[in-house]
PDB file of N, CA, C and O in Angstrom:
ATOM      1  N   MET A   1      55.874  25.722  29.988  1.00  0.00           N
ATOM      2  CA  MET A   1      54.896  24.697  29.673  1.00  0.00           C
ATOM      3  C   MET A   1      54.653  24.678  28.167  1.00  0.00           C
ATOM      4  O   MET A   1      54.619  25.727  27.523  1.00  0.00           O
ATOM      5  N   PRO A   2      54.490  23.509  27.625  1.00  0.00           N
ATOM      6  CA  PRO A   2      54.252  23.393  26.183  1.00  0.00           C
ATOM      7  C   PRO A   2      52.775  23.506  25.805  1.00  0.00           C
ATOM      8  O   PRO A   2      51.889  23.479  26.658  1.00  0.00           O
ATOM      9  N   TYR A   3      52.546  23.631  24.519  1.00  0.00           N
ATOM     10  CA  TYR A   3      51.208  23.654  23.938  1.00  0.00           C
ATOM     11  C   TYR A   3      50.961  22.305  23.287  1.00  0.00           C
ATOM     12  O   TYR A   3      51.819  21.786  22.573  1.00  0.00           O
ATOM     13  N   PHE A   4      49.786  21.739  23.535  1.00  0.00           N
ATOM     14  CA  PHE A   4      49.428  20.447  22.967  1.00  0.00           C
ATOM     15  C   PHE A   4      48.247  20.626  22.029  1.00  0.00           C
ATOM     16  O   PHE A   4      47.310  21.365  22.331  1.00  0.00           O
ATOM     17  N   VAL A   5      48.295  19.946  20.885  1.00  0.00           N
ATOM     18  CA  VAL A   5      47.196  19.973  19.923  1.00  0.00           C
ATOM     19  C   VAL A   5      46.543  18.594  19.952  1.00  0.00           C
ATOM     20  O   VAL A   5      47.210  17.568  19.816  1.00  0.00           O
ATOM     21  N   PHE A   6      45.218  18.595  20.135  1.00  0.00           N
ATOM     22  CA  PHE A   6      44.448  17.361  20.221  1.00  0.00           C
ATOM     23  C   PHE A   6      43.367  17.317  19.152  1.00  0.00           C
ATOM     24  O   PHE A   6      42.855  18.347  18.714  1.00  0.00           O
ATOM     25  N   ARG A   7      43.038  16.108  18.748  1.00  0.00           N
ATOM     26  CA  ARG A   7      41.868  15.859  17.900  1.00  0.00           C
ATOM     27  C   ARG A   7      40.829  15.258  18.828  1.00  0.00           C
ATOM     28  O   ARG A   7      41.093  14.255  19.489  1.00  0.00           O
ATOM     29  N   ILE A   8      39.630  15.871  18.885  1.00  0.00           N
ATOM     30  CA  ILE A   8      38.579  15.428  19.790  1.00  0.00           C
ATOM     31  C   ILE A   8      37.424  14.885  18.967  1.00  0.00           C
ATOM     32  O   ILE A   8      36.832  15.601  18.159  1.00  0.00           O
ATOM     33  N   GLU A   9      37.112  13.625  19.177  1.00  0.00           N
ATOM     34  CA  GLU A   9      36.024  12.933  18.480  1.00  0.00           C
ATOM     35  C   GLU A   9      34.689  13.258  19.158  1.00  0.00           C
ATOM     36  O   GLU A   9      34.681  13.724  20.297  1.00  0.00           O
ATOM     37  N   PRO A  10      33.558  13.018  18.475  1.00  0.00           N
ATOM     38  CA  PRO A  10      32.247  13.288  19.083  1.00  0.00           C
ATOM     39  C   PRO A  10      31.994  12.505  20.378  1.00  0.00           C
ATOM     40  O   PRO A  10      31.250  12.971  21.242  1.00  0.00           O
ATOM     41  N   ASP A  11      32.599  11.333  20.520  1.00  0.00           N
ATOM     42  CA  ASP A  11      32.420  10.545  21.752  1.00  0.00           C
ATOM     43  C   ASP A  11      33.412  10.959  22.839  1.00  0.00           C
ATOM     44  O   ASP A  11      33.595  10.235  23.818  1.00  0.00           O
ATOM     45  N   GLN A  12      34.054  12.122  22.672  1.00  0.00           N
ATOM     46  CA  GLN A  12      35.007  12.724  23.619  1.00  0.00           C
ATOM     47  C   GLN A  12      36.343  11.997  23.719  1.00  0.00           C
ATOM     48  O   GLN A  12      37.112  12.262  24.642  1.00  0.00           O
ATOM     49  N   ARG A  13      36.640  11.083  22.790  1.00  0.00           N
ATOM     50  CA  ARG A  13      37.978  10.491  22.752  1.00  0.00           C
ATOM     51  C   ARG A  13      38.936  11.550  22.235  1.00  0.00           C
ATOM     52  O   ARG A  13      38.612  12.292  21.307  1.00  0.00           O
ATOM     53  N   MET A  14      40.109  11.618  22.834  1.00  0.00           N
ATOM     54  CA  MET A  14      41.099  12.625  22.448  1.00  0.00           C
ATOM     55  C   MET A  14      42.367  11.948  21.965  1.00  0.00           C
ATOM     56  O   MET A  14      42.874  11.010  22.580  1.00  0.00           O
ATOM     57  N   GLN A  15      42.863  12.454  20.842  1.00  0.00           N
ATOM     58  CA  GLN A  15      44.117  11.945  20.280  1.00  0.00           C
ATOM     59  C   GLN A  15      45.125  13.091  20.277  1.00  0.00           C
ATOM     60  O   GLN A  15      44.895  14.129  19.657  1.00  0.00           O
ATOM     61  N   HIS A  16      46.238  12.896  20.973  1.00  0.00           N
ATOM     62  CA  HIS A  16      47.301  13.904  21.012  1.00  0.00           C
ATOM     63  C   HIS A  16      48.001  13.887  19.662  1.00  0.00           C
ATOM     64  O   HIS A  16      48.526  12.854  19.247  1.00  0.00           O
ATOM     65  N   LEU A  17      48.011  15.026  18.973  1.00  0.00           N
ATOM     66  CA  LEU A  17      48.600  15.097  17.641  1.00  0.00           C
ATOM     67  C   LEU A  17      50.031  15.615  17.645  1.00  0.00           C
ATOM     68  O   LEU A  17      50.900  15.052  16.978  1.00  0.00           O
ATOM     69  N   GLU A  18      50.278  16.685  18.392  1.00  0.00           N
ATOM     70  CA  GLU A  18      51.600  17.330  18.334  1.00  0.00           C
ATOM     71  C   GLU A  18      51.827  18.169  19.592  1.00  0.00           C
ATOM     72  O   GLU A  18      50.875  18.586  20.251  1.00  0.00           O
ATOM     73  N   THR A  19      53.083  18.407  19.909  1.00  0.00           N
ATOM     74  CA  THR A  19      53.491  19.248  21.036  1.00  0.00           C
ATOM     75  C   THR A  19      54.378  20.370  20.512  1.00  0.00           C
ATOM     76  O   THR A  19      55.257  20.144  19.680  1.00  0.00           O
ATOM     77  N   PHE A  20      54.139  21.581  21.006  1.00  0.00           N
ATOM     78  CA  PHE A  20      54.909  22.752  20.578  1.00  0.00           C
ATOM     79  C   PHE A  20      55.372  23.548  21.788  1.00  0.00           C
ATOM     80  O   PHE A  20      54.727  23.533  22.837  1.00  0.00           O
ATOM     81  N   THR A  21      56.490  24.240  21.635  1.00  0.00           N
ATOM     82  CA  THR A  21      56.969  25.117  22.706  1.00  0.00           C
ATOM     83  C   THR A  21      56.533  26.554  22.486  1.00  0.00           C
ATOM     84  O   THR A  21      56.504  27.344  23.430  1.00  0.00           O
ATOM     85  N   ALA A  22      56.197  26.900  21.258  1.00  0.00           N
ATOM     86  CA  ALA A  22      55.803  28.273  20.927  1.00  0.00           C
ATOM     87  C   ALA A  22      54.326  28.345  20.534  1.00  0.00           C
ATOM     88  O   ALA A  22      53.816  27.484  19.816  1.00  0.00           O
ATOM     89  N   PHE A  23      53.652  29.388  21.021  1.00  0.00           N
ATOM     90  CA  PHE A  23      52.228  29.579  20.760  1.00  0.00           C
ATOM     91  C   PHE A  23      51.938  29.695  19.262  1.00  0.00           C
ATOM     92  O   PHE A  23      51.026  29.044  18.753  1.00  0.00           O
ATOM     93  N   ARG A  24      52.707  30.516  18.562  1.00  0.00           N
ATOM     94  CA  ARG A  24      52.442  30.752  17.139  1.00  0.00           C
ATOM     95  C   ARG A  24      52.505  29.471  16.318  1.00  0.00           C
ATOM     96  O   ARG A  24      51.669  29.248  15.443  1.00  0.00           O
ATOM     97  N   GLU A  25      53.488  28.635  16.598  1.00  0.00           N
ATOM     98  CA  GLU A  25      53.610  27.373  15.868  1.00  0.00           C
ATOM     99  C   GLU A  25      52.417  26.468  16.145  1.00  0.00           C
ATOM    100  O   GLU A  25      51.866  25.858  15.229  1.00  0.00           O
ATOM    101  N   ALA A  26      52.022  26.381  17.410  1.00  0.00           N
ATOM    102  CA  ALA A  26      50.881  25.540  17.786  1.00  0.00           C
ATOM    103  C   ALA A  26      49.601  26.048  17.145  1.00  0.00           C
ATOM    104  O   ALA A  26      48.814  25.260  16.620  1.00  0.00           O
ATOM    105  N   MET A  27      49.386  27.355  17.183  1.00  0.00           N
ATOM    106  CA  MET A  27      48.170  27.930  16.609  1.00  0.00           C
ATOM    107  C   MET A  27      48.133  27.735  15.099  1.00  0.00           C
ATOM    108  O   MET A  27      47.083  27.390  14.556  1.00  0.00           O
ATOM    109  N   SER A  28      49.240  27.945  14.413  1.00  0.00           N
ATOM    110  CA  SER A  28      49.230  27.775  12.956  1.00  0.00           C
ATOM    111  C   SER A  28      49.011  26.313  12.575  1.00  0.00           C
ATOM    112  O   SER A  28      48.351  26.034  11.574  1.00  0.00           O
ATOM    113  N   PHE A  29      49.553  25.372  13.358  1.00  0.00           N
ATOM    114  CA  PHE A  29      49.328  23.953  13.104  1.00  0.00           C
ATOM    115  C   PHE A  29      47.851  23.602  13.293  1.00  0.00           C
ATOM    116  O   PHE A  29      47.266  22.903  12.465  1.00  0.00           O
ATOM    117  N   ALA A  30      47.250  24.086  14.381  1.00  0.00           N
ATOM    118  CA  ALA A  30      45.831  23.820  14.645  1.00  0.00           C
ATOM    119  C   ALA A  30      44.957  24.439  13.557  1.00  0.00           C
ATOM    120  O   ALA A  30      44.010  23.804  13.094  1.00  0.00           O
ATOM    121  N   ARG A  31      45.259  25.659  13.147  1.00  0.00           N
ATOM    122  CA  ARG A  31      44.479  26.306  12.080  1.00  0.00           C
ATOM    123  C   ARG A  31      44.602  25.556  10.766  1.00  0.00           C
ATOM    124  O   ARG A  31      43.621  25.412  10.036  1.00  0.00           O
ATOM    125  N   LYS A  32      45.796  25.079  10.461  1.00  0.00           N
ATOM    126  CA  LYS A  32      46.021  24.315   9.229  1.00  0.00           C
ATOM    127  C   LYS A  32      45.166  23.046   9.236  1.00  0.00           C
ATOM    128  O   LYS A  32      44.527  22.717   8.236  1.00  0.00           O
ATOM    129  N   LEU A  33      45.157  22.338  10.366  1.00  0.00           N
ATOM    130  CA  LEU A  33      44.350  21.124  10.464  1.00  0.00           C
ATOM    131  C   LEU A  33      42.860  21.427  10.345  1.00  0.00           C
ATOM    132  O   LEU A  33      42.122  20.669   9.717  1.00  0.00           O
ATOM    133  N   ARG A  34      42.416  22.528  10.943  1.00  0.00           N
ATOM    134  CA  ARG A  34      41.000  22.904  10.866  1.00  0.00           C
ATOM    135  C   ARG A  34      40.608  23.264   9.434  1.00  0.00           C
ATOM    136  O   ARG A  34      39.511  22.930   8.987  1.00  0.00           O
ATOM    137  N   SER A  35      41.494  23.938   8.723  1.00  0.00           N
ATOM    138  CA  SER A  35      41.171  24.338   7.350  1.00  0.00           C
ATOM    139  C   SER A  35      41.176  23.153   6.395  1.00  0.00           C
ATOM    140  O   SER A  35      40.462  23.171   5.392  1.00  0.00           O
ATOM    141  N   GLU A  36      41.965  22.122   6.685  1.00  0.00           N
ATOM    142  CA  GLU A  36      42.025  20.933   5.833  1.00  0.00           C
ATOM    143  C   GLU A  36      40.905  19.942   6.131  1.00  0.00           C
ATOM    144  O   GLU A  36      40.675  19.008   5.363  1.00  0.00           O
ATOM    145  N   ARG A  37      40.217  20.144   7.238  1.00  0.00           N
ATOM    146  CA  ARG A  37      39.147  19.228   7.649  1.00  0.00           C
ATOM    147  C   ARG A  37      37.987  19.304   6.675  1.00  0.00           C
ATOM    148  O   ARG A  37      37.625  20.386   6.212  1.00  0.00           O
ATOM    149  N   ALA A  38      37.406  18.159   6.365  1.00  0.00           N
ATOM    150  CA  ALA A  38      36.249  18.106   5.468  1.00  0.00           C
ATOM    151  C   ALA A  38      35.055  18.790   6.140  1.00  0.00           C
ATOM    152  O   ALA A  38      34.936  18.749   7.365  1.00  0.00           O
ATOM    153  N   PRO A  39      34.170  19.418   5.356  1.00  0.00           N
ATOM    154  CA  PRO A  39      33.029  20.125   5.936  1.00  0.00           C
ATOM    155  C   PRO A  39      32.110  19.226   6.774  1.00  0.00           C
ATOM    156  O   PRO A  39      31.472  19.694   7.718  1.00  0.00           O
ATOM    157  N   ASP A  40      32.048  17.960   6.432  1.00  0.00           N
ATOM    158  CA  ASP A  40      31.158  17.058   7.168  1.00  0.00           C
ATOM    159  C   ASP A  40      31.892  16.270   8.263  1.00  0.00           C
ATOM    160  O   ASP A  40      31.324  15.346   8.845  1.00  0.00           O
ATOM    161  N   ALA A  41      33.134  16.628   8.542  1.00  0.00           N
ATOM    162  CA  ALA A  41      33.914  15.938   9.578  1.00  0.00           C
ATOM    163  C   ALA A  41      33.299  16.207  10.950  1.00  0.00           C
ATOM    164  O   ALA A  41      32.843  17.315  11.233  1.00  0.00           O
ATOM    165  N   GLU A  42      33.295  15.198  11.778  1.00  0.00           N
ATOM    166  CA  GLU A  42      32.651  15.313  13.084  1.00  0.00           C
ATOM    167  C   GLU A  42      33.658  15.367  14.226  1.00  0.00           C
ATOM    168  O   GLU A  42      33.375  14.866  15.314  1.00  0.00           O
ATOM    169  N   TYR A  43      34.802  15.952  14.010  1.00  0.00           N
ATOM    170  CA  TYR A  43      35.788  16.077  15.073  1.00  0.00           C
ATOM    171  C   TYR A  43      36.241  17.531  15.178  1.00  0.00           C
ATOM    172  O   TYR A  43      36.057  18.328  14.257  1.00  0.00           O
ATOM    173  N   GLU A  44      36.835  17.852  16.319  1.00  0.00           N
ATOM    174  CA  GLU A  44      37.374  19.186  16.551  1.00  0.00           C
ATOM    175  C   GLU A  44      38.885  19.096  16.702  1.00  0.00           C
ATOM    176  O   GLU A  44      39.419  18.057  17.092  1.00  0.00           O
ATOM    177  N   VAL A  45      39.559  20.176  16.394  1.00  0.00           N
ATOM    178  CA  VAL A  45      40.994  20.293  16.667  1.00  0.00           C
ATOM    179  C   VAL A  45      41.135  21.403  17.688  1.00  0.00           C
ATOM    180  O   VAL A  45      40.737  22.541  17.441  1.00  0.00           O
ATOM    181  N   ARG A  46      41.711  21.064  18.854  1.00  0.00           N
ATOM    182  CA  ARG A  46      41.846  22.026  19.938  1.00  0.00           C
ATOM    183  C   ARG A  46      43.284  22.096  20.401  1.00  0.00           C
ATOM    184  O   ARG A  46      44.036  21.128  20.292  1.00  0.00           O
ATOM    185  N   MET A  47      43.658  23.252  20.919  1.00  0.00           N
ATOM    186  CA  MET A  47      44.995  23.483  21.442  1.00  0.00           C
ATOM    187  C   MET A  47      44.866  23.842  22.921  1.00  0.00           C
ATOM    188  O   MET A  47      43.927  24.534  23.318  1.00  0.00           O
ATOM    189  N   ILE A  48      45.816  23.367  23.739  1.00  0.00           N
ATOM    190  CA  ILE A  48      45.770  23.643  25.170  1.00  0.00           C
ATOM    191  C   ILE A  48      47.189  23.857  25.701  1.00  0.00           C
ATOM    192  O   ILE A  48      48.143  23.247  25.219  1.00  0.00           O
ATOM    193  N   PHE A  49      47.308  24.714  26.678  1.00  0.00           N
ATOM    194  CA  PHE A  49      48.576  25.018  27.349  1.00  0.00           C
ATOM    195  C   PHE A  49      48.561  24.258  28.672  1.00  0.00           C
ATOM    196  O   PHE A  49      47.740  24.554  29.540  1.00  0.00           O
ATOM    197  N   ALA A  50      49.454  23.285  28.838  1.00  0.00           N
ATOM    198  CA  ALA A  50      49.434  22.454  30.046  1.00  0.00           C
ATOM    199  C   ALA A  50      50.820  21.900  30.339  1.00  0.00           C
ATOM    200  O   ALA A  50      51.738  22.014  29.527  1.00  0.00           O
ATOM    201  N   ASP A  51      50.953  21.295  31.520  1.00  0.00           N
ATOM    202  CA  ASP A  51      52.227  20.696  31.922  1.00  0.00           C
ATOM    203  C   ASP A  51      52.561  19.455  31.109  1.00  0.00           C
ATOM    204  O   ASP A  51      53.713  19.250  30.725  1.00  0.00           O
ATOM    205  N   ASP A  52      51.548  18.622  30.844  1.00  0.00           N
ATOM    206  CA  ASP A  52      51.754  17.377  30.101  1.00  0.00           C
ATOM    207  C   ASP A  52      50.458  17.004  29.378  1.00  0.00           C
ATOM    208  O   ASP A  52      49.416  17.602  29.646  1.00  0.00           O
ATOM    209  N   PRO A  53      50.503  16.024  28.464  1.00  0.00           N
ATOM    210  CA  PRO A  53      49.300  15.656  27.714  1.00  0.00           C
ATOM    211  C   PRO A  53      48.144  15.204  28.612  1.00  0.00           C
ATOM    212  O   PRO A  53      46.983  15.469  28.297  1.00  0.00           O
ATOM    213  N   ALA A  54      48.441  14.536  29.708  1.00  0.00           N
ATOM    214  CA  ALA A  54      47.377  14.079  30.609  1.00  0.00           C
ATOM    215  C   ALA A  54      46.615  15.264  31.206  1.00  0.00           C
ATOM    216  O   ALA A  54      45.387  15.242  31.286  1.00  0.00           O
ATOM    217  N   GLU A  55      47.348  16.292  31.622  1.00  0.00           N
ATOM    218  CA  GLU A  55      46.685  17.481  32.158  1.00  0.00           C
ATOM    219  C   GLU A  55      45.917  18.198  31.053  1.00  0.00           C
ATOM    220  O   GLU A  55      44.833  18.728  31.298  1.00  0.00           O
ATOM    221  N   GLY A  56      46.464  18.221  29.844  1.00  0.00           N
ATOM    222  CA  GLY A  56      45.760  18.819  28.715  1.00  0.00           C
ATOM    223  C   GLY A  56      44.435  18.123  28.450  1.00  0.00           C
ATOM    224  O   GLY A  56      43.423  18.784  28.216  1.00  0.00           O
ATOM    225  N   ARG A  57      44.431  16.791  28.484  1.00  0.00           N
ATOM    226  CA  ARG A  57      43.185  16.032  28.311  1.00  0.00           C
ATOM    227  C   ARG A  57      42.176  16.387  29.404  1.00  0.00           C
ATOM    228  O   ARG A  57      40.990  16.582  29.136  1.00  0.00           O
ATOM    229  N   ARG A  58      42.675  16.467  30.646  1.00  0.00           N
ATOM    230  CA  ARG A  58      41.787  16.790  31.763  1.00  0.00           C
ATOM    231  C   ARG A  58      41.189  18.187  31.595  1.00  0.00           C
ATOM    232  O   ARG A  58      39.989  18.376  31.795  1.00  0.00           O
ATOM    233  N   LEU A  59      42.019  19.164  31.230  1.00  0.00           N
ATOM    234  CA  LEU A  59      41.532  20.535  31.055  1.00  0.00           C
ATOM    235  C   LEU A  59      40.526  20.639  29.918  1.00  0.00           C
ATOM    236  O   LEU A  59      39.533  21.357  30.034  1.00  0.00           O
ATOM    237  N   LEU A  60      40.772  19.929  28.820  1.00  0.00           N
ATOM    238  CA  LEU A  60      39.852  19.980  27.688  1.00  0.00           C
ATOM    239  C   LEU A  60      38.529  19.271  27.971  1.00  0.00           C
ATOM    240  O   LEU A  60      37.504  19.623  27.388  1.00  0.00           O
ATOM    241  N   SER A  61      38.542  18.292  28.845  1.00  0.00           N
ATOM    242  CA  SER A  61      37.312  17.553  29.134  1.00  0.00           C
ATOM    243  C   SER A  61      36.508  18.156  30.279  1.00  0.00           C
ATOM    244  O   SER A  61      35.366  17.756  30.504  1.00  0.00           O
ATOM    245  N   THR A  62      37.082  19.111  31.006  1.00  0.00           N
ATOM    246  CA  THR A  62      36.381  19.751  32.120  1.00  0.00           C
ATOM    247  C   THR A  62      35.429  20.813  31.589  1.00  0.00           C
ATOM    248  O   THR A  62      35.823  21.700  30.831  1.00  0.00           O
ATOM    249  N   ARG A  63      34.171  20.707  32.000  1.00  0.00           N
ATOM    250  CA  ARG A  63      33.173  21.712  31.614  1.00  0.00           C
ATOM    251  C   ARG A  63      33.339  22.943  32.488  1.00  0.00           C
ATOM    252  O   ARG A  63      33.476  22.836  33.706  1.00  0.00           O
ATOM    253  N   ARG A  64      33.327  24.112  31.861  1.00  0.00           N
ATOM    254  CA  ARG A  64      33.422  25.357  32.614  1.00  0.00           C
ATOM    255  C   ARG A  64      32.051  25.992  32.706  1.00  0.00           C
ATOM    256  O   ARG A  64      31.224  25.843  31.807  1.00  0.00           O
ATOM    257  N   LYS A  65      31.817  26.698  33.793  1.00  0.00           N
ATOM    258  CA  LYS A  65      30.552  27.411  33.938  1.00  0.00           C
ATOM    259  C   LYS A  65      30.513  28.552  32.922  1.00  0.00           C
ATOM    260  O   LYS A  65      31.527  29.191  32.640  1.00  0.00           O
ATOM    261  N   ALA A  66      29.328  28.787  32.386  1.00  0.00           N
ATOM    262  CA  ALA A  66      29.153  29.892  31.448  1.00  0.00           C
ATOM    263  C   ALA A  66      29.337  31.209  32.176  1.00  0.00           C
ATOM    264  O   ALA A  66      28.931  31.353  33.329  1.00  0.00           O
ATOM    265  N   SER A  67      29.945  32.160  31.505  1.00  0.00           N
ATOM    266  CA  SER A  67      30.123  33.462  32.139  1.00  0.00           C
ATOM    267  C   SER A  67      28.763  34.151  32.243  1.00  0.00           C
ATOM    268  O   SER A  67      27.905  33.963  31.380  1.00  0.00           O
ATOM    269  N   PRO A  68      28.566  34.936  33.278  1.00  0.00           N
ATOM    270  CA  PRO A  68      27.275  35.609  33.436  1.00  0.00           C
ATOM    271  C   PRO A  68      27.057  36.636  32.319  1.00  0.00           C
ATOM    272  O   PRO A  68      27.997  37.280  31.852  1.00  0.00           O
ATOM    273  N   VAL A  69      25.822  36.767  31.916  1.00  0.00           N
ATOM    274  CA  VAL A  69      25.471  37.728  30.867  1.00  0.00           C
ATOM    275  C   VAL A  69      25.271  39.089  31.512  1.00  0.00           C
ATOM    276  O   VAL A  69      24.507  39.228  32.468  1.00  0.00           O
ATOM    277  N   GLU A  70      25.943  40.065  30.998  1.00  0.00           N
ATOM    278  CA  GLU A  70      25.810  41.422  31.512  1.00  0.00           C
ATOM    279  C   GLU A  70      24.606  42.104  30.851  1.00  0.00           C
ATOM    280  O   GLU A  70      24.137  41.666  29.801  1.00  0.00           O
ATOM    281  N   GLU A  71      24.118  43.168  31.467  1.00  0.00           N
ATOM    282  CA  GLU A  71      22.951  43.877  30.943  1.00  0.00           C
ATOM    283  C   GLU A  71      23.132  44.333  29.508  1.00  0.00           C
ATOM    284  O   GLU A  71      22.225  44.185  28.689  1.00  0.00           O
ATOM    285  N   TRP A  72      24.284  44.878  29.199  1.00  0.00           N
ATOM    286  CA  TRP A  72      24.510  45.442  27.869  1.00  0.00           C
ATOM    287  C   TRP A  72      24.670  44.370  26.793  1.00  0.00           C
ATOM    288  O   TRP A  72      24.678  44.694  25.605  1.00  0.00           O
ATOM    289  N   GLU A  73      24.795  43.112  27.178  1.00  0.00           N
ATOM    290  CA  GLU A  73      24.934  42.038  26.212  1.00  0.00           C
ATOM    291  C   GLU A  73      23.582  41.472  25.759  1.00  0.00           C
ATOM    292  O   GLU A  73      23.533  40.658  24.837  1.00  0.00           O
ATOM    293  N   MET A  74      22.502  41.892  26.391  1.00  0.00           N
ATOM    294  CA  MET A  74      21.172  41.362  26.044  1.00  0.00           C
ATOM    295  C   MET A  74      20.595  42.064  24.853  1.00  0.00           C
ATOM    296  O   MET A  74      19.485  41.746  24.426  1.00  0.00           O
TER     297      MET A  74
END
């Protein structure tokens, strides 16, 4: 499965930017885009591992339940 890099706008619109077969390449591309982003930019750059861009969009837009807080974390 490939890695997809998306740009996510505040209104949850997602733009597929690039597809990679290797994790390191995808991560370095995403980090490069994040570092070049202006401080006042209102978008996120996210990477996801999925079968296709449609599944990547679905996974990125799905809210996950927060993990339970353990005693030692308080």
